[in-house]
N, C-alpha and C positions, 0 to 999 in steps of 0.2 A: 392943369386940367382939374376941373371940379365935377363932381357928379352929385346931383340932387335927385333923390328918388321922387320927390314931389313934381319934378319936371316930366316924369314919365308915368303913364297910367299903370295901375296894377293889371296883371294879365287878364283877369276876368272882366275888366272894364274896357278891353280893346275890341275893335272890329274883328281882328283876326281870331280872337277867342270864340266869338259868335259864329264866325265862318267855320272854324274847326268843329264846333258842336254840330252844325248843319252837315258838314262833310262826314262826320262820324255816323250820324243817323242815316245818311243816304248811302254811304259806301263803306265806312270804316267798320261798322258793326258786323257786316257780312263779308268783309274782305277775306279772301282765301288765297294764300300765297301760291298754292299749287296752280290755280287758275291764272294767276299773274305770270308765273313762269311759262305757262302754255301759250299765252298771247303775246309775250314780250321776250323775244330771243336774246335781247341785250340786257335783260334785267340784272344779271350778275355784274356786268360792266358798269351799269348806271349806279348800282347800289353797293359798290365796293370801291375802296380807294387805298392808296398808299399814303402813309404819314411817316414821319421820321421813325425808323426802326420797327414800325408796326404796320401790318396790312390788315384791313378790316373788311369783312364781308357782312353787309347788312341786308342782303337780298332775301333772307328767310324771314324777315320781319313783316309785320302787317302795315306796310307803308308803300306808297308809290310816289311818283314825281309831284302829284297834286298835294299829297299830304305833306311832303317835305317843303314844298313851296309855301303852304299856309303856315307851317311851323316857323319858317324863316320870317314871314310877315309878322308873326307874333313876337319873335326875337327883336326885330327892328322897332316895333311899336312899343315894346317894353324897355327899350334903351339898352339892350345888351351890349352893343358895340361901344357906347359911351361908358358903360359900367366897366367893361374890360379895359378900356384905355385908362380909366381912373385907377384901377388896381395897379397897372404897370407904371403909372406916373407917381404913385405913392400917396394918393388921396386916402384919407382915413375912412375907408368904406366899411370898416368894422365900427358901426355907429354907436352901439351900446357901450363900447369900451373906448371910443374915440381913438382908434389905432389904425395905422396903415396895415395893409395885407400884402406883405412884400416878400413872401418866401421865394418868389421868382428871382430876387436879387441874390439869393444864396447860390444859385448856379450860373449867374451871369459872369462870363469871363472878364478878367481885369482889364483886358485890352479892348473889349467891346465898346462901341460908341453908344451913349445913351440915346434911346429913341423915345423922346417925350416932348411935351410942350416946354418952351424955353425956361419957364420959371421952375420946372421940376428937374431939369438937366443937372444943375449944380448939386442939388440935393442928392440925386441918384449917384453922382460921382463920389460924393463924400461917403455915402453909405456903402458903396461897392468897395472902396478902399478899406473901410473897417472890416467888411466881410472877408476880404482876402488876407488881411493881417491875421485875423483869427484863424482862418482856414489854413494858412501856412504854418502857424504855430501848432495847430491841432495835428496836422499831417506830419510835422517833424516829430512830435511826441509819439504818434502812431508808429513811425519808422523806428524810433528808439526802442519802443516796446517790442516790436517785431525782432529787433536785433539782440534783445536781452535774453540770453539763453537761460538765465535763472528764473524767468517767468514762464511758466507752462500753461497757466490757466488765467483767463480774464472773465470776471463776473460782472455783468451789467445789472445794476439794481435801479429799476425805474418802473413806471407804470403808464398805461395809456400810450400816448405818442412817444414817450421815452422808452418804451419797450416794444410795442407792436411794429414800429417802423424798422429799427435796427435788427430786431430778431428776424422779421420776415426777410430782410435783404441779406443778412448773413447766411441764412438757410438757402435762399435762392441762388446765391453766388458761391456756394460751397466749392464748385469746380474751379473757382479762381482763388481759393484760399491758399496762400503760400507761406503763411507765417509759422505754421506748425503749432500755433497756440490753440488750445481748446476754449471755445467761447461758450459761456453759460448766461442764461437770462433768468432773473428772479423778479417777479412783479407782484405776486399775490401776497397780501398781508397774512394769509394762512401760513403759519410757520412750517407746515409740512413741506412746502416748496423749498424754502431756504435750507431747512435741515437736510433734505434729500440731496441738495447740491453740495453743501459743506462736507458731508460725510465722505465725499470722494476727493477732497482737496487737501493740499498741504499748505500751511500758512506761509511758509517761506518762499513758495513759488506761485503765489496767487496775487493778482492785481484786481482790486475792486473799483469799478467805475460807478459813482453815485450820480444818477441822472435826474435832476430836479431843478427846474428853472428857479424856483424860489427857495429851494432847500428846506421847504416846510411840508411838502406833500406827505400826508400822514403814513400811507402805506410804505412809501419809499424810505422815509426816515426811520420808521420802525425796523424795517429790514436792515438799513444801514447801521443802526446802533447795535442790532444783534450780530451783524457780521463783524463789527469792530470788537464787540465783546468776545466773540469766538476767536478772533485773531489774537487778542491779548491773552486769553485763557490758554491758547495753544503755545504761547511763548513769544509771540510777536511784539516787537517794540518800535519798529520803524513805520509808524502809521503813514508818514509823509511819502514813503517810497511805495507802499502797497495800496494806497487809496488815492484816487483822483476824482475830481468833481466836474460835472457838466452843469453849470449853474451860473446865474448872474449874481447870486448872493455870496460874494467872496468872503465877507466877514463871517457869515455862519459856517462856511466851509472851513475857514481857518480855525474857528473855535472848535470844530470837530477834530482838528488835527491834520487837515488837508492843506497842502500848499500848492498843488498843481490844479489849476482850474481853467476851464474854457467856457466862455459865456456866449450868449446870443441875445436877441433883441425882443422888445415887446411886440414888434410887428411879426414875430414868428409864432404862429399858433402851434400848440403841442403836436397836433396830428399832421402838421406840415414841417416838422422840425428835423426830419431824417437828414436833410441836406446840410444841417448846421453841425455844431459840435456833438449833438446827439448821435450823429453818425460815426463817432469815434470807434465803436466796436467793429463796424464795417471796414473802416480804414485800417484797423489792426489786422483784419482778416485778409483783405485783398490788396493792401498797400496803397501808398499815396497816388501812384499813377492810376491804379484801378478806380480809386475814389474820384479822381478828376475825370475819368472817362464816364463814370456814373453821373456826375454833374453835367457833363457835356451832352449826354443823351437827353437829360431833362431839359437843358437849354434849347436843344434842337426842337423839342416839342413845344416849349414856350414860344419860340419864334413862329412855329407853324400856327399855334393858337392865336398869336398876336396879329399875324399878317395875312393868313389865308382868308379868301372870301368865304362867306358863310356856307355857300353851297359845296365847298371843297374843304371845309374845316372839320376835322374828325371830332375833336371835343365838342364842337357845337352840334354836329349831327347826332352824336350819342346823347348829349344832354337834352336836346329837343325830343328825341325818341323816348327818353325817360318821362318827359312831361306828357307826351301823347299816350303812353301806356298807363301812367298813373292817374291822369285826370279825365281821360276820355274813355279808355277801355276799362278803367277801374282795377287794373292789376295791382295787387298789394305787395308783391315781393319780387325779387330777382335772384336767381340762383347763379352762383359763380362756380364754374367748373374748369379749373386749370388742369390741363392734361400734361403735367410735369410735376413729379414728386417734390422737386426743390421749391415749388410754389405752394407748399402745404399751408403756410401761414398767410398767403395772399388774401383768401376770403376774409379772415379775421381782420387784417389790416384795412380792407375796403369797408368792413362794417363800421369801424370807427370813422373813417374818412367821410363816408356818406351819411350815416345815421346820426353821428354827432354834429355834423355840419348842417344837415337839412331836416333833422327831426324837430321841426318848429311848428307852432300853431298860431304865431302872431306875425304880421308883416312888420316892416321896419318902422312904421308909424305907430306900432302898438295895437293895431286893429286885429281882432280874431279873423282867421282865414276861413272862408266858406268852402275851400277845396283841400284835397289831400296834398301832402308834401312827401317826404322821403319814403320810399318803399323799404321793406325789410330785406336785408341782404343776408344770404346764407349759402353755404356750399362746402364741398370737400374736393380734393384732387380726384380726377379720373385716373384709373378705372374704379377706384374704391366707391365713388358715389353711385356708380351704376348698380352696385350690389347693395345699396342702402336706400336711397330715396328716389332714384330715377323711375321707379314704378309709378310714383305719384305724378312725376313730370309727364309721363307718357299717357297714363290712363286715369289720373285723378280728376276730381270735379273742378278744381281750380286751374286756371291757365297761369303758368309761371314762366315768364321769359327767362331764357338761359343765356349766359355769356360764357362761351367757350374760349379758352386760351390754349393755343398749341405752339410747339416749337419745332421747327423743321429739322434742326441738327441735333443729334444726340452727342453728349459728352461722356459716353462710355462705349466700350467695344464689345458688349455682350450681344452675340448674334440673335437676330429675330425679335428682340424686345421692342425696339423703336418702331419698326413697321407695324407691329401689332398694336402699339399704343396709338399711332396715327390712324390706323384703320378704325379703331374704336371711336375716336373723337369724330371722325368723318361720319361714321355710321350712326352715332347717336344724334348728331345734328340732322342728318338725313331722315332718320326715323321719326323725329319729332315733327318735322314739317310734312313728310309724305304720309305717314300713318299706314294703317292696314285695315281693310274691311273684313269683318267676320260676322256673318249672319247670326251665329250662335251667341255673340255678344261678349263672352269672356275674353276672347282674343282680339277684340276690336280695339284698334288704336285710332282715335279720331283724327290725328294729324293736325296740320295747320297750327302747330305749337311753335311760337316764335323763338328765334335764337339769333345771337350775334356771334361772329367768329373772328377772334383776334389772333393773328398769326405772326410770330417772330421767326426770323431766319435762324437765330441762335439766342440763347439766354446768356447775355453778356452784361457787364456793368452798364454799358451804354444803352442797350435795349431795355434793361430793367428800369433805368432812369427815365427813359422815354415813356414806358408803359405806366409808371406811377404818375408822372406829370400829366399824361393823358387823362387819367382818372381824376386827378385834382381839378383840372380845368373843366371836365365834364360835370363835376359836382357844382362848380361855380356857375355853369350855364343854367342848370335846372334851378338852383337857388336864386339866381338873378331873375329868371322868368317868374318864379313864385313870389318875388318881392320880399324875401326874408334875408336876415343877416346870417350868412353861412359860417361866420367866423367867431361866434361866441358859443358858450356851452353852459348856460346857467342851469340847465337841467341836471348837470353833474353835481351841483352844489348842495341841494336840499338834503339828500341822503347823508352826505358827509356831516352836515350840521347836526342832524338828528343822532347820528352815531356817537358824536361827542357827548350828547346828553345821556344816551342809553348806556354807554360803557361803565360809568360809575354805578349805575343802577344794578348792574350784574353783580357787583360786590355788596351793595347795600340792601338790595331787594326793594327799594323804594319804587312803587308803581304809580305814585300820585300823578294825575294828569295824563296818563297814558290811555290810549284807546283800549277797549276790552280785549282785542286779539293780542296786541303787543304785551299787555299786562299778563295775560294768560301764558303766553310763550315765555316771558321773563321768569314767571314762577316755575314753569316746567324745566327751564334750563338750570334753575337754582336748586331744584329738588334733589 
């Protein structure tokens, strides 16, 4: 299977785009979900659906059957289905780096039959065998760490996808943590973070995991060298026992003193790497079986995305809704409101997933885009967010679509808490759409504020895997419609390059060639 973007028009050059513009002007701009409910008794049934481990209610959004139909037309005219097939077949759809985008292989069962064009099947089988060889070795090591009573603390040192994914998942699945190990995460090059972690540790009972694909990431390696220096200063001598690396640069890891390494592949992007060896902290926390269940949940969502028709494909429906809101309604952000405290890092994880993937202004042919791409994502767990920023969501001048996540089952036995939590998430979603009229003005809630409601029966390894895979594929859909490469991140690089130039200037005071503001701040910091 090959996919050539040139064979498919950019979204703004399709008949469906023009039809959506006309539909927005005629109906979308003035759409009121309250009226839609009043005239359609089956609206909830039509605009909600089950997907693997996730139930989604889209009925409070500013869409109807006509809107969704036009959005599906847009998807077909932009070649979404062919693009999706190309990803699963292993075509190098990351065009700026000439790489496959194959994180889906990381959760493909070893026994699953390849579903691909004939020329891709053998390639998939070879790669899946490599994936499972590494997975088996990584999980065996995780079980060994879990069984090692001498190790009480595990410190993951990474940044970006090497931190946000495993940290989010370890926190989310704390109810399934059975190793007795304390998991710590250090990402910031700010030494305050590492120092605050180290002061609570004993060198003889600590294992450090250095997570860096290239073993050159400056923040990670600065923290790694400082951790090793602390270990030696405390009396540690066996670096090989107390340090392991999640990297493809085995030689650099060996030079550091590390002999235990687990690698992954160029076709695994950092923000999609939780399913790989980068997930080792999660495997230590929940065990090999729990990690396999995590992968199985994601695989179930992969298969849903790969095979479900567009009208019943949840990642497709969500991704197209994002395009509708961003490009036609002009909504600039989306608020993430997980009503489960264990999902506290879920909004931060989604920020990288979506904003690093789709925060682009050029199409795949290098042409500037005349339309908006990624919205800004932000949020906090409920009910905390209600007492922080929900005021703006209800009564502010900007309309911000909200995505609620709720979990039916509680994994604690404290009476009264969970019903109160569920009542709050239902009430907030209701209040946003229904509103309240007040002639005096100050207590007027305009209502018709859109939201999506994602419901899990339980927060388990499988359901978390499915939820994350759902979000990955949703980002793929919107990026595909926009005609951008969602799998590079060149915008991360410029600041890194400039930092290398500025760091020696802090010592020397040399401000030659700097802009006036940077030169002034440099002088202020040296004063």
